[in-house]
N, C-alpha and C positions, 0 to 999 in steps of 0.2 A: 476795481484795477491798482494795481502799486506803479508807482514814479519811482523810474530807476534812473539815475545823472551818470551817465557815460563820461569820459575825460581823455580823451583820446590823445594819448603823446608823441605815440610812432611806434618805432618795432618794425620786427619780423612781416606781423601779421595785417601788414595795410599795405607792404611793398609789392611791388613789379618789377620785373624783369628786365632793366634796359637792352634793348634789342643788338645796337650799336659794343657796347663793353658788355655785356654777358654778366653783367654785376647787379646786383638786391639793391633797389630806389622806395624811400619812400614814397604814398603816394594819401592823398586826404579820406578820411572814412567814407565817402561814399563810394569806395571800393570796396571797401568793406561790408557796406549797407549792399549792394549789388549781390555778393558772394554768399547774402544770406537770406534770401525769400523768408525763410522761416520765422524771421525776425515781426514777420505784418499780421503774423496768425497768433503771439502771446498776447494775452492782456494786459499787459504792461506800455504805460509811457515814457517814452524814451525822449529821454534831454542829451544834447550830447556837444561837448565842450570841445574844440578840437584845439591844439597848439601850431598857433603861426610864429613859426617854421616848425613844421613836422620836425619830432626832435630823434634821431638814433639815440641810443641808449648810453652809449658810450659816450658822451659830450654831457649826460648828467650832471647837477652842480645841486650846489644850495642853494639858490636860485630861483628854479624851477621846484624845488623840493616848497619853495615856501609857498611858489604862486598854487602847486597845487594843493596845497593845506589850505588857502584861504579861499580856495577854490571850493572846496566842502566846507569850510564853516559858513563864507557864505548864501549855501543852501543846503545845510544840515538839517534846518526845519521844515523845507519844503517837498522832501524826498525820502522816501523808503530806505535807500541804498544807493551805493557808489562802486560803479566798475571803473577800474583804469587800466586800459590796455596800454602796454607798456614793452620795451624789448626786454628781452630779458639778461641780457648781459651784467646790469644793473638791477635786475630788480630786485634782490636782498638789500640793495644798500638801503632802496625807496621806499620801499617795505616796513624797514628797522625803522630809517626815520620817522615817517608816518606815524608809525606806533606809538615813539617819542613826543612829537610834537602835536599827537590828539588826545590829551588828558580825559578820561570818562568818556571814551567814545559808546555809543550806545547803537549805531548803522552799521552794518556792515561797508567798510569798504577795502573792493578786491582787486588784487591786480589780478591780470595775465594776460598772455599773448601767447605766441605758438613757436614752432620752432621753424614753419615752413608757412609761407606768405598764404594767403588767406584763397588766391585765386591755383592753388596750385592743388593738382587732381587727391593728395594723398594728403591732403594736408591738418595739421591737429589744429586748424584754430577756428574751424567750426563749432566743433564738442566744447572745447575751455570755454568761448563765449557766451553759447550757450549753457552752461551748469554754471557760470560765472552769473549770469544776470538772475536764474533761478536762485540761487544760494544768496544773492544780494535783495533778493524778495523775500527770502523765505522768513515767516511772520509766525508766530508760538503765543496764545491768551495774550494777542493785541502787541506782541513785543518782537523786534527781530531775534532771530535764532543767534545770530553769530555777531556780535556786540564788539570787535577788532580789527586791526589791519592784517589781511589773508593773503596770500599766492594762493590763486587756485592753476594749476598745470596734471594735464593726465588725470585727469577723474579724482587728482588728492589736492583737501584744501589744509593749506600750513601754516600755522600761527607765521606772521610775516617777518617779526625778529629772531625765528629759529632755523630761518631756513637758508640755503644757497645751493644756488648752482654748480651741480658737481659731471653736468654732461651735457656737452654742446651738439651730438650725434644722436640721441633718443629722442622719443618723445617726452620720456619720463627726463626732464632735465631739471628738476630740483627734490631736495631732501631734505629731512629736517631729525637726525638719529637721536640727538639728545632730548625728541620731545613728542608723545605723539600726532599722530595724522588729525584735523581736527573734524575731517567729513569725507567720506568714499562715495564717488558715484556712482554708481552700477544700475539694476532694473530702478533702484530708488535711489534716494541721495541718504545715505545713513548718517548723522551727526555724533561725534562722541562726544557726549553733552558734558560731562567731570573732565573731560581739557580746554573745554570750552571757558574764554573770562565774562565774565557776567555785570555787567558794569549798570545797572540800575538800580537807578535812584542817585547814580554820580550824577555832580556837576561837570558837562561838558568844557575844556577848557584848552584853546587852544594857542601853543607857544611858536613863537615865528623866530624871535632868537636863537641866530647857531654861532659858533667859533669854529673855526673851521682849522683851529693849531692843533691838529694831530701830527707824529709822526711813526711811523712803523720801522721795528727792526724783527727781523728775522732770524733767525737764529741757525746759523749752519758749521758743522765742522771743520775747522781752517780759517773763521772772522779773524779779519786782523783787526786789531787794535786801532789803526787810523777810521776805519770805517767805520765802525762803533762810535767810534768821536764826534766824529760827520753827523752822525743821527742824531745823538746825546745831545749833541752841539746847537741843531737846529734850531731856528725861530718856534717852537712849536713850547704849549703847556704841557699836556701828556703825552705821552708814549705809550703804544702796542706792541708789547715786547712777545712774538712767535717762537714758544723754547719748545724743547722737545715731553715727549711722553707726555704726564701728572702735570707738567711745568718744569721740568731741568732744564738748568743750565750749566755752562763748563764754573768749574771753579777758579779758574784762575785768577788769581787773587790781583791781577790790572783789569780783570773784565768787571768785576764785583766791590774793585773802587772806583768804577768810574761811576756802576750805578749807584753807589752811597754818595759820590759828589753830585750825582747829577740832581736823584731828589731832596738833598742838603740844600741844594739853588733854586727847589720849589718846584717842580719838573714833577709830576707824575709817572709813574710805570705799571703799566696795567698785563698782565703775567698771561697771555691764553695760550692755549694746545692749538701745537702746529697739526694733530691728531685732527681728525673732522667727530670721533665718537669716546666719550667720557668728558670726565673734567678735569681744570686744575685743583690737585693735593698741596699744595706750597707744606715744606717739613714733612713729605713720604718717603724722600730718598733721601742721601745726603746733597743732592746734587741741588739741591733746593729749601735744604733747612736752614741757610741763611741767607735768604733774599726776602722772606718779611721781616725779619730782624732789621735789614734795609731799608724797611721800606715800600719796599716793593708788594704791590696789590693784588688782589689776588680775581681773575677775569673768570671763572671760577668754568661753567658751560659755555659761556658768550662763544656767538660765532665770530669771524672776523668782522663780519658788515654790520654785526649788532654792537662791537664794541668800540669801531671808530664810529658810529653813528651815535652811540649813546654820551659818549664824550663828547662832540661838537655839540650835541644837547645841552648838557650838561654846563658843559662851560660858557654857553650862550646865555645862561639863567643863572649862575655864579660866577661872582667875582673871585672869590676867596676858592683858593688850592686847596684848603684841607674839606670844605664843603662839595667840591667833585671826588675827590677821595672818595669820601664817607658814599655817598651817592653808588659812586660807581661798584662798590661790592654789593648794594642794593640790589631786590629783585623789583623794579617799580612799573614793570607793566607785563610779567610773565618772560622775560628775557632769560631766563638766568635761574638756578636753582642749586640754591644754599645745600650744601652737607654738612647738618646738621654733628 
C-alpha cells in the first residue's frame, strides 16, 4: 500500500456554484472526495491536509509557499509521494518556487487541479487527480520514478519550473515548449526517463528563506524614460527584464544609460524573452550586443515564473548581489538550458 499525502490549498477543482451570485466559490475537500468514489478502490492510504481558509490561487504568496514546503518536509520520510491540489492561475509560480526550496527531492511532488469544478458533468478534475495520484505513487526498483516538483494537467506531466499556463479556456491549460514532457498518460503512463531528474542519494534540504524584492520591466515600443526609471528605482534587489526576441532591447542612449546606472548601483537585471519558445542569446543581434557589457544577466530560456521565483529563492539565501548574479545564470534545478 502506497502512502500519499494530499495538500489541498483550494482552486477550481473544489469549487461549487453559488446559486444566488452564479459565481464559483471554494468548498472543502469533502466535496472532492464525494465526487471521486474511485478513491476507495485505490490501494493507497491517503492523508489530506486542507488549508484553512481555502485559498484562491490569485492570493498565493511566499508565506503560503513556505507553509507548503514545511508540510512536505515534516512528512517527507513518512509518505511515498505528495499531491498538491492548487488553482491553475498561479500553479507554475508555486511549482517553480517549490522546486528551488526543496533541494535534493527524491519523491514526487505533483501539483494539479482543474479547469472545471469536480462536481461539473464534463470536468477534467477526476482524470487529473487520479493520474496525479498514480504518478505520485509510481516506483521502480524501490525508488520513486519522479523525483522532482511537477505539474500534471490534461494527461501530461511537466517539470514545474519549465511550465506556464497558456490557456484559460481549454483543458490543455499548460505547456512546456523549452523542455520535453516528462510523462504522458494514455492506456499506460509513459515516462520520458531521459528528461526526468535523478536525485538518488542526494541530501534532501529545504530552504525557507525567501526575499521577494523583485521587480519586472516589460519592454514595449514607445516605452517612456519616466516609466523605465520608476521601475529601475523601485525598492528591489533584482529586476526581470522581459525583452524582444532573443533578448533584444532598444538601443536608445537614455535607455542603455539607465540600465548601466542601475547595475552600477548594485541591482541585478535579468534578461528573459517575451517569446514563450526559444532562449535569450545576448550579442546575437546589435540590439543586445551591449547588454552583457553593461552587466545585464542572461536568463536563457527560463520562464517568467521561474525567473521571478528563482530570484526570490537566491536572494533569500544570499546577501551578496554578485553571488545572486552568478547563480541566476546557472542551472540548479533543471530550470534553464545554457547554450554553450
